[in-house]
N, C-alpha and C positions, 0 to 999 in steps of 0.2 A: 504494500500500500504506500509506504513512504517513497519508494522508487518511482511510483506512478506520479506522485505529487511533484517530486524533483524533476522528473522528465517533462511534465507539463510546464513547469516554471522555466526550465531551460529552453524549451521550444518557444515559449512566450517571449523570453528575453531575446532570443535569436531573431524572432520576427520583428520586434521593436527595433533592433539594431539595423536590420535590413531596410526598414521603412525610413529610419533616420538617415541612413547612407543615401537612399534614393532621393529624399527631399534635398539633402545637401548637394547632390550632383545636379539636380534640376536648378537649384538656386545659383550654383556656380556657373552653369552654362548660360543662364539668363543675365548674369552680371559680369560677363567676361570683360577684362580690360587688357590692353596691350600697351607696351611702352612705345613712344613715338618721339622722334626728334625733328625739330623744325628750327633751323639755324643751330645755335648752340644750346637751345632750351629743350630739356627732356620733360615730356608730359605723359600723363596716364590717360588713355582714351577708353571710353566705353565703346563697345563695338555694336553697330547696328547692321547686321549682315543677312537678315531675313526680312520678308515683307512686313511681318508683325513688328519687329524691332524698328524698322525704318519708319513705319507709320507712327509709332509712339514717339520715337526720338527722345528729345528732352522735355516734351510736353508735360506740364504739371510739376516739374522739379522746381526747387526754390532757388538754386544758384549753382554755378560751377566754381570750383576753387581756381586759383591763379595758375595751377599746373595741371588742369583737367580739361578734357574735351570729349567730344563724341565723334567717332569716325563712322561714316556711312559707307558701306562697301556694297556696290551694285554688281549685278551679274554680268552686265555688258556695259561698255562705254556708251554714254548718251548725254544729252543736255538736261540733266536732272535738276528739276526745280525744287527749291526749299522754301518753306513758309514758317510763320511764327505762331501756328495754331496752339492755343492753350499755354503760351509761354508767359513767364512772369519777369523776364529780364532780357537785356539785349545781348547780341552775339556778334562776333566776326565769323564769316563763313569763307572757307577756302576750298576751291575745287581743284582736283589733281587728275591728270591723265593716267593711263595704265602704267606709265613709267614713274609715277609719283612726282611728276613735275607740276608745279602750280600753274594753272591755266586761267584762273579767274578768282577774283576776291570781291566780297561784299563786306564793307565795314560798318560798324555801329548800326546793325539791323535791330530795330526796336519792335517790341511786341505789338505796338500800334500799327505796324505795317500790314498785319493780317487783314484780309485774305490775299494780299499781294504775294506772288511767288517770285523768288530771285532765281534767275536762270542764267547759266554761263553762256558765253558766246563761242565756246569750243566744247567738244566732247570731253567728258570726265568719267572716271571709274570710281572715284572717291570724293567724298565731301567731308571736310573737317569743320566742326563747329567749335568755336573757342570763346572764351570770355570776351565781352565787349572791350575793345582797346588793345587786345593782345597783338594784333597785326602791327599797329603803329609802335607799340612798346618794344617789340622784338624785331623790327625792321623786316617783316615778312614781305616778299615781293614776287611778282610774276616771274616765272622761269626758275624760281628756286626749287630745289629738290627737298622732299620730305622723306625721312627715314623711318621705316617700320617693316616688319615681316608679317605678311598675311599668314595667319595660322591655319 
Protein backbone atom coordinates (compact mmCIF):
# COMPACT_ATOMS: atom_id res chain seq x y z
CA UNK A 1 0.00 0.00 0.00
CA UNK A 2 2.78 2.48 0.87
CA UNK A 3 4.56 1.77 -2.41
CA UNK A 4 1.37 2.58 -4.31
CA UNK A 5 1.13 5.97 -2.58
CA UNK A 6 4.81 6.77 -3.25
CA UNK A 7 4.43 5.65 -6.86
CA UNK A 8 1.45 7.94 -7.35
CA UNK A 9 3.33 10.85 -5.75
CA UNK A 10 6.39 10.22 -7.92
CA UNK A 11 4.21 10.13 -11.04
CA UNK A 12 2.45 13.34 -10.00
CA UNK A 13 5.76 15.13 -9.33
CA UNK A 14 7.18 13.98 -12.69
CA UNK A 15 4.05 15.23 -14.47
CA UNK A 16 4.26 18.63 -12.77
CA UNK A 17 7.94 18.95 -13.74
CA UNK A 18 7.13 18.11 -17.38
CA UNK A 19 4.37 20.76 -17.41
CA UNK A 20 6.69 23.38 -15.89
CA UNK A 21 9.40 22.58 -18.45
CA UNK A 22 6.86 22.88 -21.28
CA UNK A 23 5.59 26.24 -20.08
CA UNK A 24 9.17 27.51 -19.68
CA UNK A 25 10.02 26.43 -23.25
CA UNK A 26 6.95 28.16 -24.68
CA UNK A 27 7.71 31.39 -22.78
CA UNK A 28 11.36 31.25 -23.83
CA UNK A 29 10.45 30.91 -27.50
CA UNK A 30 7.94 33.77 -27.31
CA UNK A 31 10.46 36.10 -25.65
CA UNK A 32 13.52 35.39 -27.76
CA UNK A 33 16.19 38.05 -27.85
CA UNK A 34 19.30 38.38 -30.00
CA UNK A 35 22.36 40.56 -29.56
CA UNK A 36 22.74 43.12 -32.34
CA UNK A 37 25.40 45.73 -33.06
CA UNK A 38 24.78 48.98 -34.83
CA UNK A 39 27.89 51.13 -35.05
CA UNK A 40 29.76 50.43 -31.83
CA UNK A 41 26.55 50.02 -29.80
CA UNK A 42 25.45 46.56 -28.62
CA UNK A 43 21.72 46.20 -28.08
CA UNK A 44 19.39 43.36 -27.19
CA UNK A 45 16.51 42.93 -29.61
CA UNK A 46 13.25 41.08 -29.22
CA UNK A 47 12.65 39.09 -32.38
CA UNK A 48 9.41 39.23 -34.37
CA UNK A 49 9.82 36.50 -36.98
CA UNK A 50 6.30 35.09 -37.29
CA UNK A 51 3.11 36.75 -38.52
CA UNK A 52 1.69 36.79 -34.98
CA UNK A 53 4.83 38.38 -33.50
CA UNK A 54 5.11 40.91 -36.34
CA UNK A 55 1.46 41.93 -35.95
CA UNK A 56 1.85 42.43 -32.19
CA UNK A 57 5.27 44.09 -32.38
CA UNK A 58 5.77 46.53 -29.50
CA UNK A 59 2.06 47.37 -29.28
CA UNK A 60 0.92 47.83 -25.71
CA UNK A 61 4.41 47.95 -24.20
CA UNK A 62 5.34 50.81 -21.91
CA UNK A 63 8.90 51.61 -23.07
CA UNK A 64 12.15 50.37 -24.58
CA UNK A 65 15.36 50.62 -22.60
CA UNK A 66 18.24 52.61 -24.14
CA UNK A 67 19.92 49.37 -25.31
CA UNK A 68 16.78 47.54 -26.44
CA UNK A 69 14.89 47.18 -29.66
CA UNK A 70 12.68 44.93 -31.72
CA UNK A 71 13.88 43.25 -34.89
CA UNK A 72 11.24 42.31 -37.44
CA UNK A 73 12.41 39.47 -39.67
CA UNK A 74 10.39 38.92 -42.84
CA UNK A 75 10.28 35.80 -45.02
CA UNK A 76 11.15 37.66 -48.22
CA UNK A 77 12.48 41.12 -49.08
CA UNK A 78 9.80 43.74 -49.70
CA UNK A 79 8.66 47.26 -48.94
CA UNK A 80 7.33 46.40 -45.50
CA UNK A 81 5.29 49.19 -43.93
CA UNK A 82 5.36 49.82 -40.18
CA UNK A 83 2.80 51.70 -38.11
CA UNK A 84 2.29 52.83 -34.52
CA UNK A 85 -0.89 50.89 -33.62
CA UNK A 86 -1.42 50.78 -29.83
CA UNK A 87 1.98 52.40 -29.17
CA UNK A 88 2.60 54.57 -26.11
CA UNK A 89 6.00 56.04 -27.03
CA UNK A 90 7.98 57.18 -30.06
CA UNK A 91 10.46 55.13 -32.06
CA UNK A 92 13.21 55.34 -34.62
CA UNK A 93 12.79 52.73 -37.39
CA UNK A 94 15.59 51.29 -39.51
CA UNK A 95 15.04 49.09 -42.58
CA UNK A 96 17.81 46.74 -43.76
CA UNK A 97 18.23 44.66 -46.90
CA UNK A 98 19.11 40.95 -46.94
CA UNK A 99 22.79 41.87 -46.49
CA UNK A 100 21.89 43.82 -43.30
CA UNK A 101 22.74 47.17 -44.90
CA UNK A 102 20.54 50.10 -43.84
CA UNK A 103 18.36 51.16 -46.78
CA UNK A 104 15.81 53.46 -45.10
CA UNK A 105 15.36 55.32 -41.79
CA UNK A 106 12.34 56.96 -40.14
CA UNK A 107 13.18 59.04 -37.06
CA UNK A 108 11.05 60.34 -34.19
CA UNK A 109 7.95 58.37 -35.22
CA UNK A 110 5.20 59.35 -32.79
CA UNK A 111 2.22 57.23 -31.70
CA UNK A 112 0.09 60.14 -33.01
CA UNK A 113 1.02 59.15 -36.57
CA UNK A 114 -1.27 56.07 -36.46
CA UNK A 115 -2.81 54.93 -38.84
CA UNK A 116 -0.10 56.22 -41.19
CA UNK A 117 2.31 53.48 -42.30
CA UNK A 118 6.01 54.21 -42.83
CA UNK A 119 7.21 52.46 -45.98
CA UNK A 120 10.81 52.32 -47.27
CA UNK A 121 11.73 53.33 -50.80
CA UNK A 122 13.81 50.14 -51.21
CA UNK A 123 13.21 46.46 -50.49
CA UNK A 124 14.10 45.31 -46.99
CA UNK A 125 14.21 41.97 -45.19
CA UNK A 126 14.55 43.40 -41.68
CA UNK A 127 13.11 46.33 -39.75
CA UNK A 128 14.67 47.45 -36.48
CA UNK A 129 12.62 49.53 -34.05
CA UNK A 130 14.70 51.53 -31.58
CA UNK A 131 14.06 54.09 -28.84
CA UNK A 132 13.18 57.56 -30.15
CA UNK A 133 16.41 59.51 -30.68
CA UNK A 134 18.67 56.45 -30.99
CA UNK A 135 19.52 57.10 -34.66
CA UNK A 136 20.78 60.64 -34.02
CA UNK A 137 22.51 59.78 -30.72
CA UNK A 138 24.50 56.95 -32.31
CA UNK A 139 25.09 58.41 -35.79
CA UNK A 140 23.14 55.68 -37.58
CA UNK A 141 23.07 56.32 -41.34
CA UNK A 142 22.02 54.92 -44.70
CA UNK A 143 24.45 52.34 -46.06
CA UNK A 144 25.71 51.40 -42.61
CA UNK A 145 25.91 47.67 -41.81
CA UNK A 146 24.11 46.13 -38.83
CA UNK A 147 25.57 43.05 -37.15
CA UNK A 148 23.54 40.08 -35.95
CA UNK A 149 23.18 36.40 -36.67
CA UNK A 150 19.72 35.18 -37.63
CA UNK A 151 19.18 32.11 -35.46
